[in-house]
C-alpha positions as CSV (number, residue, x, y, z in Angstrom):
1,M,40.1,-5.7,21.3
2,L,36.6,-7.0,21.7
3,T,35.1,-3.7,22.8
4,R,36.6,-2.0,19.8
5,K,35.3,-4.6,17.5
6,L,31.6,-4.1,18.8
7,D,32.0,-0.4,18.8
8,I,33.0,-0.7,15.1
9,A,29.9,-3.0,14.5
10,V,27.6,-0.6,16.3
11,N,28.8,2.2,14.2
12,Q,28.4,0.4,11.1
13,T,24.9,-0.5,11.9
14,V,23.8,3.2,12.7
15,V,25.3,4.4,9.5
16,M,23.5,1.7,7.5
17,I,20.1,2.4,9.3
18,T,20.5,6.1,8.8
19,R,21.6,6.1,5.3
20,V,19.7,7.9,2.7
21,L,18.7,5.6,-0.3
22,R,17.7,7.0,-3.7
23,A,16.1,4.7,-6.1
24,I,14.4,4.5,-9.3
25,I,12.0,1.6,-10.3
26,M,11.2,1.0,-14.1
27,G,9.0,-1.5,-15.8
28,P,6.7,-2.0,-18.7
29,P,2.9,-1.8,-18.4
30,G,1.5,-4.9,-16.5
31,S,4.9,-5.8,-15.1
32,G,3.9,-5.7,-11.4
33,K,5.8,-2.5,-10.8
34,G,3.2,-0.9,-8.8
35,T,2.9,-4.0,-6.5
36,I,6.6,-4.1,-6.0
37,S,6.7,-0.4,-5.4
38,E,4.0,-0.5,-2.7
39,R,6.1,-3.3,-0.9
40,I,9.2,-1.3,-1.1
41,V,7.5,1.6,0.5
42,K,6.0,-0.5,3.3
43,D,9.0,-2.5,4.1
44,F,11.8,0.1,3.7
45,G,10.1,3.3,4.4
46,L,11.0,5.3,1.1
47,A,8.8,7.9,-0.1
48,H,7.0,7.1,-3.1
49,L,7.5,9.7,-6.0
50,S,5.2,9.0,-8.9
51,S,5.6,11.4,-11.9
52,G,2.2,11.1,-12.7
53,D,0.8,11.9,-9.3
54,M,3.1,14.7,-9.2
55,L,1.9,16.2,-12.4
56,R,-1.7,15.8,-11.5
57,N,-1.4,17.2,-8.0
58,N,0.6,20.2,-9.2
59,I,-2.1,20.9,-12.0
60,L,-4.7,20.6,-9.3
61,R,-3.0,23.0,-7.0
62,G,-2.3,25.4,-9.9
63,T,1.4,25.8,-9.2
64,D,3.5,27.5,-11.7
65,V,5.2,24.4,-13.0
66,G,1.7,22.7,-13.2
67,L,0.1,25.3,-15.0
68,E,3.1,25.2,-17.6
69,A,2.8,21.3,-17.8
70,K,-1.0,21.7,-18.4
71,K,-0.5,23.8,-21.4
72,Y,1.2,20.9,-23.2
73,I,-1.1,18.0,-21.7
74,D,-4.3,20.0,-23.0
75,T,-2.8,20.0,-26.5
76,G,-1.9,16.1,-26.2
77,S,1.9,17.1,-26.5
78,L,4.7,15.6,-24.3
79,V,5.7,17.8,-21.4
80,P,9.1,19.2,-22.2
81,D,12.2,17.8,-20.3
82,E,12.9,21.1,-18.5
83,V,9.4,21.3,-17.1
84,M,9.5,17.7,-15.9
85,L,12.9,18.3,-14.3
86,E,11.6,21.6,-12.5
87,L,8.8,19.5,-11.3
88,I,10.8,16.5,-10.1
89,G,13.4,18.8,-8.7
90,D,11.0,20.6,-6.6
91,E,9.8,17.5,-5.0
92,L,13.2,16.0,-4.4
93,E,14.3,19.2,-2.8
94,K,11.6,18.6,0.0
95,L,13.0,15.2,0.4
96,K,16.8,16.4,0.7
97,D,17.5,14.2,3.7
98,S,15.0,11.2,3.1
99,S,15.0,8.1,1.1
100,W,12.9,7.8,-1.9
101,L,11.7,5.9,-4.8
102,L,11.1,7.5,-8.0
103,D,8.5,6.0,-10.5
104,G,7.7,7.1,-13.9
105,F,10.8,9.1,-14.4
106,P,13.1,9.4,-16.3
107,R,11.7,8.5,-19.5
108,T,14.5,9.6,-21.8
109,V,18.2,9.7,-21.8
110,P,18.4,13.7,-21.5
111,Q,16.0,13.5,-18.5
112,A,18.4,10.5,-16.9
113,E,21.6,12.7,-17.6
114,A,19.9,15.9,-15.9
115,L,18.4,13.8,-13.1
116,F,21.9,12.2,-12.2
117,K,23.6,15.8,-12.1
118,L,20.6,17.0,-9.9
119,E,20.4,13.9,-7.5
120,P,22.7,11.1,-8.3
121,V,20.7,7.9,-7.9
122,E,22.3,4.9,-6.1
123,T,20.2,2.1,-7.8
124,V,17.7,1.4,-10.5
125,I,15.4,-1.6,-10.1
126,N,14.1,-2.9,-13.5
127,M,11.2,-5.3,-13.5
128,N,12.2,-7.2,-16.7
129,I,9.3,-9.4,-17.3
130,P,8.7,-11.2,-20.5
131,F,6.4,-9.9,-23.1
132,E,4.4,-13.1,-23.5
133,V,3.8,-13.1,-19.7
134,I,2.5,-9.4,-19.7
135,I,0.3,-10.1,-22.5
136,N,-1.1,-13.2,-21.1
137,R,-1.9,-11.5,-17.9
138,I,-3.4,-8.4,-19.4
139,K,-5.5,-10.2,-22.1
140,G,-7.2,-12.3,-19.4
141,R,-8.7,-9.2,-17.6
142,R,-12.5,-8.9,-18.3
143,V,-14.6,-5.7,-17.4
144,H,-18.3,-4.9,-16.4
145,P,-18.6,-1.8,-18.3
146,A,-21.4,-0.2,-16.1
147,S,-19.7,-0.7,-12.8
148,G,-16.0,-0.9,-13.9
149,R,-15.6,-4.1,-11.9
150,V,-12.5,-6.1,-13.1
151,Y,-12.2,-9.6,-13.2
152,H,-9.4,-11.9,-14.3
153,L,-9.9,-15.5,-16.1
154,E,-6.9,-17.0,-14.0
155,F,-6.4,-14.8,-10.9
156,N,-10.1,-13.5,-10.1
157,P,-12.6,-15.4,-12.3
158,P,-16.4,-14.6,-12.5
159,K,-18.6,-17.1,-10.7
160,V,-20.3,-17.6,-14.1
161,P,-18.0,-17.3,-17.2
162,N,-18.1,-14.0,-18.7
163,K,-20.9,-12.7,-16.5
164,D,-20.7,-10.1,-13.8
165,D,-21.2,-11.6,-10.4
166,V,-23.5,-8.7,-9.0
167,T,-25.7,-8.2,-12.2
168,G,-25.2,-11.2,-14.3
169,E,-24.6,-8.9,-17.2
170,A,-21.9,-9.7,-19.9
171,L,-18.4,-8.9,-19.3
172,I,-16.1,-7.5,-22.1
173,L,-12.5,-7.3,-23.2
174,R,-11.4,-4.0,-23.3
175,E,-9.6,-2.6,-26.5
176,D,-6.5,-1.7,-24.5
177,D,-6.5,-5.2,-23.3
178,K,-6.5,-6.9,-26.7
179,E,-3.0,-8.7,-27.5
180,E,-2.3,-6.6,-30.4
181,T,-2.8,-3.5,-28.3
182,V,-0.9,-4.6,-25.4
183,L,2.1,-5.8,-27.8
184,A,2.2,-2.3,-29.5
185,R,2.3,-0.5,-26.2
186,L,5.0,-2.9,-25.0
187,R,7.0,-2.4,-27.9
188,H,6.8,1.4,-27.7
189,Y,7.8,1.3,-24.1
190,Q,10.9,-0.7,-25.2
191,N,12.1,1.4,-27.8
192,L,11.8,4.6,-25.6
193,T,13.4,3.1,-22.4
194,E,16.0,0.8,-23.6
195,P,18.4,3.9,-24.0
196,V,17.5,4.9,-20.3
197,L,18.4,1.3,-19.0
198,E,21.5,1.3,-21.0
199,F,22.6,4.6,-19.5
200,Y,22.3,3.2,-16.0
201,R,23.7,-0.1,-16.7
202,N,26.9,1.7,-18.0
203,K,26.9,3.8,-14.5
204,G,26.8,0.3,-13.0
205,I,23.5,0.9,-11.0
206,L,20.9,-1.1,-12.9
207,E,19.7,-4.3,-11.1
208,Q,17.3,-6.4,-13.3
209,F,14.6,-8.8,-11.8
210,T,13.0,-11.3,-14.0
211,G,10.2,-13.6,-13.2
212,K,6.5,-14.2,-14.0
213,Y,4.8,-13.1,-10.8
214,S,5.3,-10.3,-8.2
215,N,5.5,-12.8,-5.3
216,E,8.2,-14.4,-7.3
217,I,10.3,-11.2,-7.7
218,W,9.7,-9.8,-4.3
219,P,12.1,-11.9,-2.2
220,H,14.8,-11.0,-4.5
221,V,14.0,-7.4,-4.4
222,H,13.7,-7.3,-0.7
223,K,17.1,-9.0,-0.3
224,F,18.8,-6.6,-2.6
225,L,17.5,-3.6,-1.0
226,A,18.2,-5.2,2.5
227,A,21.8,-5.1,1.7
228,K,21.8,-1.4,1.4
229,T,19.7,-0.3,3.9
230,V,17.9,-1.7,7.0
231,P,14.2,-2.7,6.5
232,L,11.4,-1.4,8.8
233,Q,10.3,-5.1,8.9
234,Y,12.2,-8.2,8.0
235,T,11.0,-11.4,6.4
236,E,13.0,-14.4,6.1
237,Y,13.1,-15.5,2.4
238,K,14.5,-18.6,1.3
């Protein structure tokens, strides 16, 4: 009886280790999505698929789908759903037997529906960060225009207030980092993606993580994913 139980436990462990995990990560600009994605890839060995990176790569290589997408991008138009789906589908086909984390797609309900038929997703991680937290985080950035060096008034302040550490020249607050600009961008994101989140919520696969900082959220994301697949490296979080 003991031997049988051990065999079952071993078999379950093997299945868990070799199990393919297909996930999506979503979150507004400034939510820390990039940081969490990097940690997921490092700790769980998932391939990171960024729709933006895939677009740029295909355009650079002059693939058929890249050239088709470039026609729309050059005119300032959105790349149609069917073109994006072809792009994503080609990449997912290469990872048919691998675990992956999709970032930046889908952005619309039709895209989500089509993706679900193409490759059923197991889990969707949503970075549910309060807008005021994101606004305060972004509006604290300061940039040295000539070099592109970036500072933050709270997390990485210059040695002399509002002066570049190297040249001593004045730092600026970029237009994109001003509070009203950030808020407008966040509201646009919310209006665009809320129906997509609702789609996955109705599927029962949406998992939301709320907090102010990536270091605060990450242990919960790690624990959640560790229940689905064995991490490459494990850290005990309290």
